[in-house]
N, C-alpha and C positions, 0 to 999 in steps of 0.2 A: 537470578532470573526468575520471573514469574511465568506461569504457563496457563493456558486455557484449553478448552475442548471444542472441537468442531465436529458436528454430526457426520459420521462416515469416516472420519480420519481416526485411525487406530492408535495414534501416538499423541502425547501431549504436545501442544503447539505453543512455541515461545511467544510471549507478548511483544518482543522485539523481533522483527523479521528482517534479516539482512538481505539487501539487494545484491545483484550479481552483475550489473551492467558494466562494472569496471574490470571484469575478468576477461582474459584472452589467452588462447593457447600459445601465443608468442611470448607470454610472460608467466609460464606455469609456476615457476618457483615462488614468485611474488604472490600469485593467486593462492597457491597452496598454503603459504605462510599465513595469509589473511584468513582463509577459511579455517585453518587449524586453530588460530588464536580465538576466533569468534566461537567456535565449537567448545573450546576449553572454558569459555565464560558462560556456557549454558545456552548459547545461541544455536539451537538445533534446527531452526526453520529458515529456509532460504527462498527468496522470491526471484524467479527467473521468467523468461519469456522467449517465445519463438523468434521475435524480432530483435532481441538485444544483441548488438554486435554481429548481425548477420549469422547468428547461431553460435558465436564464440563463447558467450556466457554459458549456454547450456553445455557445450562441449567441454569447457574447463571444469564446470561443476561435476559433470559426469566422470571425467578422468580422475578428479580428486576423490569422489566416492569410491570408484573402483580401486584406486591405489590404496586408500585407507581401509577399505572393507567395512564402511560404516553406513551403508544404505539403510539398514534397519533402524539406525539411530536418527537419521535425518528426515525432516519433513520438507517436501518440495511443494511450493506454491508455484505452479506453472501457468503461463498465460498463452493464449493463441487467438487467432481470428482478428488480428489488428487490420485496420483499413490500410490500403496503400494509395498511391497517387492516382491510380487508374480506376479503382472501384471499392465499394464497401464489401467486406469479406466475412460478414457474420452469416455464413451459410453452412449447411451440413457438410458440403464438400470441403470447404476451407477448414472448418473445425477439425474434420477427420484428417486432412492432409497435414495440417500443422501439428496435430497431436502425434501422428506417426513420426514426423521429423523429430519432434522433441524427445520422444522415447528413444529413438536411435542415438541422438546426440548425448542424452543423459545416461545412456548405457543401463537402462532399467526397463522393467516391464510394466511399471505403473507410476502414476503421479498422484501424490496424496490429495492435493486440492487443485483442481483445474478451473481457472478463471478465464472467462471470455474477456479479451483485452479491451474490446469496444462493444457498443451496441449499434444496431441499425433499426431504429424505431419504425421504419417503413416496412420491415419484414414481420410476418406473424411469428408469434413465439412458439407455436406448436411444433414445427419441424426442428427448431433449435433445442427445445426441451427433450424431444424424442431422441435426437442423435446423441445428446449427452447421456441419456439413460442407456442407450445401446452400449456406449463405451464404458459406462459404469458396470453394466451387467457382464461385460467381457473382462472386467478387472483392470482395464487400462487406466482408469481414474477411480478414486475412492469417494470423491465428493466434488461438487462443482458450484460455481457462482458466476457473478459478473462484475467487471470493472467498468466504471462510468456508465452503469445502468441506473436509471432513476428508480426511486422506490416504487413508483407506479408501474414501471415495466417489470421489476422483480415480482411485484404482487401479481401482475398479469400472468407471468410465467408460472408462478406457484399455484395460481387458481387453475391454470390449464393442467398442471401436474396432478393436482388433487382430483380434478374431474375425470382424469384418465388413469388414475391409480399409478402414477409415476413418481419418482423421487424428485423433490423440488430443489431449487437453488437453496443452498445452506449458508452462503456468505456473499458479501458485497464489498467492493473496493472503490469507494469514492475519495475525493480530496477532502481533507479536514485539517484545519489549523486555526489558531487564534486570529490570524489576519484574514480579512474578508476581501475577496477578489473584486476589484473595480470592473474588470472584464475577464472573460475566460481566456486562459493562455492559448487554447486551441479550440476548434469547433466541437460542440457536444461534450465538453468537459463537464462532469458532474461533481459539484462541490456541495457538501452539507455544512459549510461554515456560515456563521453569521445569522442575523435575525430572519432573513428571507427563507432560510432552509429549516426553520424550527419544525415545520410540519414533517419534513423528511426524517429529522432526528427523532421526533416523537414516534413515527411509524417503526423505525428500527428499534427504539427502546421498547415499544410494545411487543415486538416479536423477539427481542433479545438476540437478534441476528448478529453473528460475528462480523465485524467491520475491519477490513484490512486497509486502513487509511494511509494515504500517501501525501508527501510534502508537508510534514509537520512544521518545517521551517519556512513555508510559504515561498518556495523558489529561491531561498537564500535571504529573504527579508529579515529573518531572525538570526542571521549569521553574525550581526554586529557591524557589518560593513556599510549598510545603507543609512544615511542621515538626511535630514531635510535639506541641507545645504551642499550636498555633493552629488546629486542625482545626475547632473550633466557630465560627470566624469566617467561614467560607465560606458564601455564600448563593445563588449562581447554580446553575442546574441542573447544568451540566457540572462545576463545581468540587465540588459535593456528590457527584456521581457518582464523581469521582476519589477522594474521601475514602472512600466506601463500597467501591470496588473495589481500591484500591491502598495505602491508608494503613495498612499492617500493620508490626509491629516488624521482621520480616525485611526488608521493603522499605526501611524507614528505615536499617537497617544497611547495605544495599546503597548507599543514598544517601550515608551517611557516607563510604563508601569512594570513591564517585564524587567527592565534594568533595575528598578527599585527593588523588586522582589529578589532578583538574583543577588544583589549586594547584601540584602538582609540574610539570605539563606546560604551565602558563601558558594553560590553556583554561577554558571555562565548563562548568558542570554539564550543560547541554543538549548541548554538543559531545562530552563524554565518553560520555553516554548514547547518542548517535548513533553515535559511533565504535565502541562495543560491538557494536551491531547490524551495522555494516558490516564489522567485523573478524571476526565469527563465521564459522566454517568451513562456510558454506553459500553457495549461489549467489544472493546477496541483492541486490535493488534496493530501496532504501528510499523509501517514499512520504513526502513532506514537504509541509506546508501553510504556506509562507512568505507573509506579508503584505507583506513588504518585500524588496527586492533584497539589503539588508545581511544579512537572516536567511539567505537562500539562500547567500550568500558564507560565512557562518559554518558552515553545513552542509557546504559544499565543503571548508572547512579541516578539518572533522572527518573527511571522507572520506580526506584525505591522511594522517591519523593511524592507523597500524595497531597495534592493541594485541596484545601477545604472548599466547600460550596461558596463560602463568602469570598475566598481568594479568586475563585473562578469568575464569579460575578463581577468582582472589581477589575480583573484583567479584561473582561469583555466590555467595560465601560458602563455596565448596568448599575453600578453602585459607586459611591465615593468613599466608602468605608469597608474595612475588612476585619 
């Protein structure tokens, strides 16, 4: 395992961050086994959220940490203030309410890195930055950032923090993968993939800001299941969404090259897609949602593979040689 540092977080942060959406208190034994195995592989960092499983992910993670007595070893990336079907919820009230719920479920008095799950660009950043600083000063969170916040909004928040002598956002969590979205999978999804987002990537590179990127496999596009001639056979919601968002000819050409590189390096299609993200010249921590310890091990093997700049450019279709 490789580790990095996030300003304000007192522990090393694993470059592979395991998700918890599959956890449930109704399946504690299976969940504990998964978490034990990932921790044994050096996966110390876990991504959870107020909204995952109506709180079941946080409750299970909290019971595991309590049973194992390993809170000091574990880094929690928690998220809150997700929108619901009735209203946008990126407000000081909702941030505070979600945070207190999460702390109770996790059976802890602090979250290492707290990420706002969504943004509401219609709201001024000032009150948001201020309430996050209040919770940091109280010790409830040690650092904070935003998921699906544009680089411009992060910059706006940090300019406000600087002007008012407050702690800024120290991390961002956008989508990033080799595949480029034809359309966003849901409204206000922020992706830094592809040529159109080069400016955002340059901004993050200039700041060296930690990026907790999600969907390295592009919604399953790099699972190996999607081919040019079988797209009408997918029936589940998530598979159909992948077809709509990612199944373009350019992406299939990228997939062709991933297959070639995988064969040459003795790795799988998902491993090469993951290695692309982790090899990209940004300060990236990749969020993964492994349902089995063996899957996490495969991701860890991909972490060890560093693609060259020439290989990255070739996979991106910018070059015909590597």
